[in-house]
C-alpha positions in Angstrom: 6.5 -31.9 17.4 6.2 -33.4 13.9 9.2 -34.4 11.8 9.6 -33.5 8.1 11.8 -35.0 5.6 14.6 -32.9 4.1 12.8 -32.8 0.7 9.7 -31.3 2.2 11.7 -28.7 4.0 13.5 -27.7 0.8 10.2 -27.5 -1.1 8.7 -25.2 1.4 11.7 -22.9 1.3 11.7 -22.6 -2.5 8.0 -21.6 -2.6 8.4 -18.6 -0.3 9.7 -15.5 -2.0 12.0 -13.3 0.1 10.5 -10.1 1.2 12.2 -7.0 -0.2 13.3 -3.6 1.1 12.2 -2.1 4.3 9.7 -4.8 5.1 12.4 -7.4 4.8 14.6 -5.5 7.3 11.7 -5.3 9.8 11.1 -9.1 9.4 14.8 -9.8 9.8 14.8 -7.7 13.1 12.0 -9.9 14.4 13.8 -13.1 13.4 17.1 -11.8 14.9 15.3 -11.7 18.2 14.4 -15.3 17.9 10.7 -14.6 17.6 8.3 -16.2 15.3 7.0 -14.3 12.3 3.2 -14.5 11.7 2.5 -17.1 9.0 0.4 -14.6 7.1 3.5 -12.4 6.6 5.9 -15.2 5.6 5.8 -16.1 1.9 3.5 -14.6 -0.7 1.3 -11.7 0.2 -2.1 -12.6 1.4 -5.0 -10.4 2.4 -5.1 -10.0 6.1 -8.2 -10.4 8.3 -10.0 -7.2 9.0 -9.5 -7.9 12.7 -5.7 -8.1 12.4 -5.0 -4.9 14.4 -7.2 -6.1 17.2 -5.7 -9.6 17.1 -2.1 -8.4 17.1 -1.6 -7.6 20.9 -2.8 -11.0 22.1 -0.9 -12.9 19.4 2.3 -11.1 20.3 1.8 -11.8 24.0 1.2 -15.5 23.3 4.4 -15.6 21.2 6.7 -13.8 23.6 7.0 -10.3 22.0 8.1 -7.4 24.1 6.9 -3.8 23.5 9.8 -3.1 21.1 9.2 -6.2 19.0 5.5 -5.5 19.0 6.2 -2.0 17.5 8.5 -3.6 14.8 5.8 -6.1 13.9 3.1 -3.5 13.8 5.2 -1.3 11.5 6.0 -4.3 9.3 2.2 -5.0 8.9 1.7 -1.3 7.9 4.4 -1.5 5.3 3.1 -4.8 4.0 -0.5 -3.7 3.7 0.6 -0.6 1.6 2.7 -2.7 -0.8 1.9 -3.4 -4.4 2.1 -7.1 -3.9 -0.5 -6.9 -1.0 -2.8 -4.8 -3.2 -2.5 -7.4 -6.0 -3.4 -10.2 -3.6 -6.5 -8.2 -2.6 -7.5 -7.8 -6.2 -7.1 -11.4 -7.1 -10.2 -13.5 -8.0 -11.5 -15.5 -5.1 -9.1 -13.9 -2.6 -9.6 -14.9 1.0 -8.5 -13.0 4.1 -6.3 -14.9 6.6 -5.6 -14.3 10.3 -2.0 -14.0 11.6 -1.6 -17.8 11.7 -2.5 -18.0 8.0 -6.0 -19.6 8.6 -8.7 -18.5 6.1 -11.2 -16.1 7.8 -13.4 -14.5 5.1 -13.6 -13.7 1.4 -12.4 -10.3 0.3 -15.5 -8.1 -0.4 -16.1 -6.5 -3.9 -15.7 -3.1 -2.3 -12.3 -4.0 -0.9 -11.2 -5.5 -4.3 -12.2 -2.3 -6.1 -10.6 -0.1 -3.5 -7.4 -2.1 -3.8 -7.5 -1.9 -7.6 -7.8 1.9 -7.4 -4.9 2.0 -4.9 -2.8 -0.2 -7.2 -3.6 2.0 -10.2 -2.7 5.2 -8.2 0.5 3.6 -7.0 1.5 2.6 -10.6 0.8 6.2 -11.8 2.9 7.6 -9.0 5.8 5.3 -9.8 5.6 6.2 -13.5 5.6 9.9 -12.7 8.6 9.4 -10.4 10.5 7.5 -13.2 9.6 10.3 -15.7 11.1 13.1 -13.6 14.6 14.3 -14.6 17.4 12.8 -12.5 18.9 16.2 -11.7 16.3 19.0 -11.1 19.0 21.6 -11.4 19.9 20.5 -14.9 16.3 20.9 -16.1 15.6 24.3 -17.8 13.9 26.7 -15.5 11.8 28.5 -18.2 10.6 25.5 -20.1 7.2 26.1 -21.6 4.2 24.2 -20.3 3.1 21.2 -22.4 -0.2 23.0 -23.3 1.6 26.2 -24.4 4.0 24.1 -26.5 1.0 22.5 -28.4 -0.9 25.7 -29.0 -0.6 27.4 -32.4 1.3 30.7 -32.5 -1.8 32.6 -33.7 -3.8 31.9 -30.6 -3.4 34.7 -28.0 -2.7 33.8 -24.4 -5.7 33.8 -22.1 -6.0 37.0 -20.1 -5.6 36.8 -16.4 -9.1 37.1 -15.0 -10.2 38.4 -11.7 -11.9 35.8 -9.4 -15.6 35.3 -10.2 -17.9 37.3 -7.9 -20.5 35.3 -6.0 -24.1 36.3 -6.3 -25.6 37.9 -3.2 -28.6 35.8 -2.1 -31.2 37.6 0.0 -33.9 35.9 2.0 -35.9 39.1 2.4 -39.5 38.5 1.5 -39.0 34.7 1.4 -41.5 34.1 4.2 -44.4 35.9 2.5 
C-alpha cells in the first residue's frame, strides 16, 4: 500500500466535484456499505467504455458487491449516463472512454459525439419548456387562445374543419400485360 502526504490527499479531494441529486444518493448507498465506487464514477463525468455493462458483473464480484449493491451500482450508472454532465463529457473535444477503473480505453467516435450533442440539445429544450410552464396549472386560463390564433389578424377567417383526405385506389389489373 502506498502512502500519500496530507497535502496530496487534500488536493485530490478538492478536484472531485460532489455528485448531485439521485445519483449522489445511490453513490452514498454504495459507500455506506463500505464498498468501493468505480473510479470512473468518482469525480468529474467521463465517457464510459462501450463494454461497461458487460464488465460490470465481474468488476462487482471482484470488489465484493452482493446482488443488492450490484443493482444500486447498475442504477447509478444508468442515471449517470443520462445526465447533462455525462453528455457534455461525450461532446468534449478529444474525449476518451474509460473503463470502470478509470483507465483510457478508446476515443469517443464522431457519431457518439453528435448523438450526445443532440441529446444535450433536447435535454436543454425540455428543461426550458419545464421552466416556462406556469407553476399552478389550475390558475392558468382554460380558454386561452393559441399563440397562432393570437398573432392572426382579425380579418382572416378561421380554417374550416376538413374531412380526412381520401387515399387513391390503386389497381394492379392489367399490370402484367
